C-alpha positions, 0 to 999 in steps of 0.5 A: 420729854414727860417722865411717867405714866400717861393714861388715855381712856377711850374706845376703838371707834373713837376718833378724837382717841385715835388723834390723841394716841397719834400725837402722843406716838408721834413725840414717843411718849409712853401711855397706857391705853384703857379701852372703856368698852372692854374695861369696866373699872375704866368705864366707872373712872370716865363717868366719875371723871366727867360727872356721869358723862361718858366722855372720851378721850379722857387723859390722865397726865403724870402729874394726875390731873385730867383733860377731857377731850383735849385739843392737840394744842392744849395737850402739847402745852400741857405736856411741854412738847416744842412747838414746830417753827411754821413756815412764814408764808403758804400759798394757801391755808384751808381752814377745815379737814373735811372732804372739800378741804382735803381734796382742794389740799390735793388739788392745789399740792398737785399745782405746786401750791404750798398749802396747810390745812387746819383741823381743829378735831378730827380730819375727815368733818362730818363724813368720817362719823358716817357708818357707810356712804353709798352714793360716792363715786367708784364704791359700788358697794359703798365705804365707810366714812372713816375709810374714805377720810383716811384714803383721802389724807393719805392721798394728800399727805403723799403730796407734801400737804401739812395737816396741823390741828388748830382751831380757827377764830378769826380772818382777816386781810393784811395787805394782799395776804390772808391771815387765820387766828388760832388757837395754835398761833396765827397762819399767814397765806396769800390766799384762804379756803373756809371749809368748815363745814356745818354742825348738827342743829340743836332741838332749842327745848328745855333739858337739852343743854344739860343732857348733851353727853349724858343721854342726848347725842348728835353722832350715831357712829360715836355714841351708838356702841354705848346703847347695845340692846337699848331702846333709842328715840331718833328725832328727825324726818330727813335723809340723816335720821333715816340713815343714822336711825337705820344704823343704830338698829345694829346696836339697839334692840328698838329704835323710834323716829319722832317725825315732826310731819306726817311722812319721811322727807328721806329719799325713797330707798331709805324710807324703804329702809326704815319702814321695812326694818323690824327694829324701827318704828315711826311716830309722825306729828311728833315734836319734843317738849322737853327733856327730862331727868336729873344727873342724866336723861331719864325720860322726853315728853313728846308732843303731837302737833296735830291733837296737842296730846303729850306722852312721856316716854323712856328711852335710854338716849335720844339722837337729833338729826334736825339739820345743819348749821353752818360753822361760821361763828368765827366769821361773823362781821368778816365776810358776807354771810347769808341769813342763815349763817352760810358764806356767800361766794361768787361763781368762782367760790371767791367770799366777799373778801379778795383771795378768801374763798369757800367751799362744801357745806359751809357755803350757801347753795352747796348740796350738802353731799359728800360728792359735792363737797369734794367737787367744790373743793377740787373747783376752789383749788383751781380757781385759787391757782387762776387767782394766784396767777393774776396776782 
């Protein structure tokens, strides 16, 4: 047991803050919670500790050391918490705790398969960061992404599924077993399901890497509350850009969408929402040339891709929604991927490695929709059951 005061700086809407608080609570460790939205001194401390970034959770340990957005494994190691003994062999190890992974776990557990879900950050995946999901069956008024993730997590745990926080680093087939190498050790199972989803695509322009978290963001739910009554710039013209741009109007005084083409590619309902909102504006044929600033983002250089004309704008923050890249870096050279890095599967959702399946956004030809991911998770679990019965 660790003696002394632990301080956790965060915000009520921060999913990773809740994860850290949950870990400390489960280990009966006393800690002070500082909500930086209501504590100016706490907000100032976080900015000082992170060179101007409002990176949360920021955790101060009893010895004075500071951890920024620590994983559960890192925090446990620093606090000297005992490592749980893990089962030597599971029926199924699922990498990824989004809708696909959780639904697969639910179906697998109901089939009597001993299952563990590995999640590197926050259960729920990208769905958990979506303010309102209006196209998931069973919720006529829509459902908050965080609420949906919580409901599925509770349902999964009711059937005895283990959810552990660990980041996958490699995958291999050893005899008849699959081994997933993580920062918390090796997990072995008869079968594995890859459900690691995808991440927001980068602009790849000067200044982007430098200002991520310092004015450049990829999650409206996570970072939108920092920009109350400020003007924001959203990059993108698809469903995500329109949906998240509309959500940001809850906080911002004005939101401008910079769209590369001559029209919004979002669905008709979302287009109507954007074009009818008094707090939303659209700039067509517009691309980002450079993100400028010193310690944080100060301005954005935009270029009209038809006329070549450039202009410099000064939004308080920039949110980027230009597509998705699969989270498969840890799998390269291990199994077959398409040219974009998505996992290739057959009709049973099995990959090029026997006993290893894939479902959800990480899979080539998937719909990239929450309901689709859940459906693929259920299908994968049934295919895995059939595979195990044949082995």
